[in-house]
N, C-alpha and C positions, 0 to 999 in steps of 0.2 A: 698425899703431896707431898715429894721429894724437895727440898729447897737448902739444904749443905750443898757447897758448890765447890769441890775438888781445886784445886791448885794446881797450874801446870795447864798443857795439850799437848794432844798427841801428835808432834810435828814428824817426828821420826820418821813414820810414815809417806809424810806428804812430801818430805826430801828426798825419800828414798826413790820415790815416785817419780819425780821432777829429774831428779838423775840416770837412773836408770834409763829411762827413755831419751833423754838427751845425747849418753852415751851409745845408745843402741842406733839412735839416727846417724852418730858421726859413724859406727862403724855400717849401717846399710849403705851411707856416701863413700863410701870407700871400696866398698864391694864392688856399686856399681863401675866404680872408675875400672878396678881391678880387670870385671868381666868385660869391660871394654877392651884393656890391654890386652886381656885374653884371645880377644875376637880379633885382633890385631895383631894376633903372632909375637908380642913384644916379647924377647928372651937378650940372654947376654951369659956370660961365661958365669958370671957374680948369681945371678938370678936368673935363671933355665927355665923354660916354660913350666914344667912341674912344680917349679919350687913355689910359682905363682899360684897354679891352679888350689894347691895345698893352701896358702894362705888365704885365698879366695873360698876355700869350703869352710877352713877354722875360722873365718870369719862372721860368716855365716851360723855358723853351731855357736857363737860367743853373745851376737846379736841376738837369735832365739833363744837364749841364758837370762839375757838380760833383758829380752819383754817379759820372761816369763815373772822375771823380778817386778817389772812396770805394773804389769799386769793386777798380778798379785799383791801386792802394798796398795792398789787403788781399789782394789774391791777390801781388802782389809780394813783401810779407812773409809770408816762411816761416816767422813763429814759428809761426801758426794753420794748421793744414790746408785752407786755402777755394781753391778752384782756380776759373778762371773760368767752368764748371759750374755751381758753387755759383751764383754769384750770378744768374745766368739761369734757372734750373731751380728751381722751391721743393724743398726737404725732402730734399734728397737729399747735404747737406754732413754728411761725418763729426765737424764741430767746430760744436754747438749745433744741431742741425738743422732745430728748430722757429721756434727764433726769428731766425738764417739767414733759415730758407726762407720767412719772413714777409716779413723786406727787400726777394729777391728776387721775392716777389710782388709786392709794392708797385711795385718799378720796373717789371716788365713791365705792369702798369694803368698807369702814369704816360706810360711809354713808348707804347702801343695807343691812349692818348686823344690824345698829342701829334699820330700818326702816323695817326689817325682824324680829325684838326682839322684836316691838308694837306692832307686830301685830301676836304675836307666837300663840295664840292659834286658831286662823281661818287660818291659814295655817300646822297646827302641829307641834308635838316636832320632828320628826324625820329629817320634809325636815328645821327646824327651825336650830337643829344642824348640818343638813349639811351643811346650808349655814352659820351658826356660825364660822367654821372653815377656812374663809376666812376671820378671824381677824388674824390670826396665819399670814396669808400672808400679813398683811398690813405691820408688822413692818417692814420685810426687805428689802420690798419696797421703804417707805418711809424713813428706811437707805442710801441706795442709791441714794434715789432723795434730799435727806439734803447735803449728802457728792459729787453728779454732778454737784447742781445744786447752791449751797447755796455759794456767796462770802466767807465765814469765811472759806471755807474747809480745806485752812491750817492754821488756827490759833490754838497753842496750845487749849484755853477751849473749842473749837468743838471739837475737839480730843478726850478733856478727858470725853465730853458727850458720843461720840460717844462709845469708847471704855468703860466705865463705864456703860451705858445701853445694851450693847450686852456683857458682863460679867453676869449679871443680868438676862437676857433673859436666855440667852445659862447656865444657873446656873439652873434654872427653870424649866427649856426643859430637861436637860439630869435627873435631880431629876426626874420628872413623865416619863422617859423614864426610869429609873432606879427600879421604883416601880409599873413601869403596867407589867399586867401579859402577859403570852407568853414564848416562850422558849428564852433561854440567848444569843442566835446566831442571832436572831431576834432582839432582842433590842441593841444587840451590832451593826449591819450592820445600823439602825434605828440611833443609837448617833454618828456613826464614818459620816453619813450623814447631821447629824445637824452643826457638827464641824465643817464641811467642807465649810459651809455654810458663817461662818463670814470669815474662813482664804482664802475662794475665792475672800470676798467681799475687804479685808484687801489688797491683792496682787490688785487688781484692784487698787485701789485708791493710794497705795506707784508707781504703774506705771503713773497713769492719774492724779486726782484733787492734790495731792501730789508736782507734777513736776510742773514747772513754762510754760507757755505757756498754761494751759489747757483749758482758755478763749475761745480761737480760736478754738482749736480742738473741744471744746465741742457742738461749732454749736451757739457760739455766734454771732451776725451780726459783722461784717467787720467795722463797722460804730460805731460802740460801743469799739471797740477793739482797733481803731488806737491812738486815743487820750492817750490812755495809754501808750503804746506800746514805745512813743514818750517818755513821761515823764521818765521811765522805761530804757530807750535802752542809757547804758553806752558810754559815753565821748571816742572818740580816744585817742590813746596817742602816738601818730606818734611821734609828734615833739610838743614844748612847743607854746602857744598861742603869736601870736604878740598884741596882746589887751593892751593896758598904765595899770598900775595899780592903783586897784580903792582906794577912790573915784575919778570917771572923769563925765563929763556932756559931751554930745551928740547931733546931730541933726538927727531925724530921718526921711524918707519919702519912703511911699510905697504904696501898693493896698490892701484893703480888698475885699474877695471873700466870699460869701456868698450863704450856701445851705443848703435843706432839704433832710433829709435822708430816708425819705418817713414813716417813725414809729411815725410823731410828732417831734423831733427833728429838732433842727438848725445847722448846722455846722458854724463855723465864722474862716476865715484864715486869716492873715494878714502877709502878707511877703513882707521885705523892707532892707532898708542896711542905716548905720551910717555915718557919715561923719566924717573930721579931722583926730587927730590921734587915735582916736575909730573907725578908720573905718572899718566898719563890716554889717555882715549881723543874721537881726535880724526875728526869725520865729516864730508866735502866732498863735496857732489853741486851740478853744475852742467847747465844744459840749455844748447843753444848751437846755431847756423850755423855749418857747415865752411865756414870760408875759410883761403885762401892757408897751406893745412900743417896749421892750429888750428881751435878755434872759437872763432865771436865769440858770446859772451854774453850770453844772454835771460834766463836764470830761475836762478837757483841757492836755497841751503840750507846751514846747517853748523849741526853740533853739537862741543862739546867738554864735559867732565866726569870727576871720577874714573872710576875703575871700577866703584865700586857703583851713580854717577849719572852716565852717559854725556853724558845731555843737564842738566846743571845749567846750563849757557847754549848758549841756540840766538840764530840771527841768519841773516846772510847775507854773501855779496860783495862788497864796495864798492869793491876797486880789485885792476886786473888787467895782470899788465905778465906775458905769456909764462909762465914756472912760481912766478912771486910773487905772490902774494896777502894782501889786507888781509881782514880777516874783524871786522864787527862784530857780536859779540855780548851778550844781555841776562841776566841770573840775576835770583835772588830778592834780591841784594845790591848791586844796580847794572851796571854795564855792562863791557864788559871788550872791547879789540882787540888780536886776534890779528895779527902779522905772519909769515907764513909763502913761506920760501924751497924749494924742491923738487928733489929730481934724480930722476930716473925712467927708469928704464931700458927701454926700449920693447921689446924683446924678450922680457922677462919679466914687464914691468908693475910691478917692484918699485920702492917709492915711497921714499926717503928725506930727511931735510932739518933745516931748523933751524926750531924756533918760537919768536917774541920775544910775551912778552905785555905790554901797554900799560895801564895802569887809563883807564877813559873814565866822567866824569859824568855826570849824567844832564842836566847845563844842556849838555852838550857837545854833545847830540843834536838 
């Protein structure tokens, strides 16, 4: 039973996945606008058509390279159970199957467009042009994938990226429709259909990814959602806790249980009681990747309170060094910082230790 907890967590892969995916989406958006400009034969002395075509081609290759980084880092980061197969075969993933599947579909479509462009002389211009229309389908699929799968869907910067890209692509498409030959009735109908797409996506976003609890509803495995829910659960407010005012020191005794989530992650659950004037119940739960005989932390949750109110304070682990932990907890009367120094019997799972409480003001957060 591995009980040593390695300090730190593998955040680099997570940031690389997010960054590469976001930049790839921006490049794809710019490429759609350039593609529409190419259809309209946009040219000038400073920017002739062949230059736009070259830029269009190079942006596509750069977007594919960033998508390779996006996929590679997502697969390498074992926090989420994403396999290489899930990145290329749509809707087979155990992790957010629909929304991750849309990303796989967008990648496959973009790859098909790129390959057929390279062999355009062999397949003929008409076939190539028909297949090239897939490029316009890639963009809305990629947008829904980003909003449905990404961990930043509720953050302002990603909302700004999505809105800006949507307005740019929508404006280009509407200009293209306005300049196209044909009856005005047909163009108005097509334009209304095009405008309806971002409106539908926006309505879905506000009722889905923009709301709390989307991680569970989107298909995230319960083992990945539970640790976050512990940290975000609001404390009860029915009665004040009977714990003494910090600072105080008390002894801890409890049990450790360790299990596997089935996707390469380890769950460590520590439950026990504190004694004396600070009698209470302490629960520490962490999730991580097995590393060097220990566990590299990826998610955590904690709660502490008197026996009659065990979740008077809730929060998570903020520092980890072997079997020494720092917990940041929040209750109705402020914040509490616990320094926990544990001794673990690897044979029986028995846990003992010292818990030191420090007051923590709202301004210190």
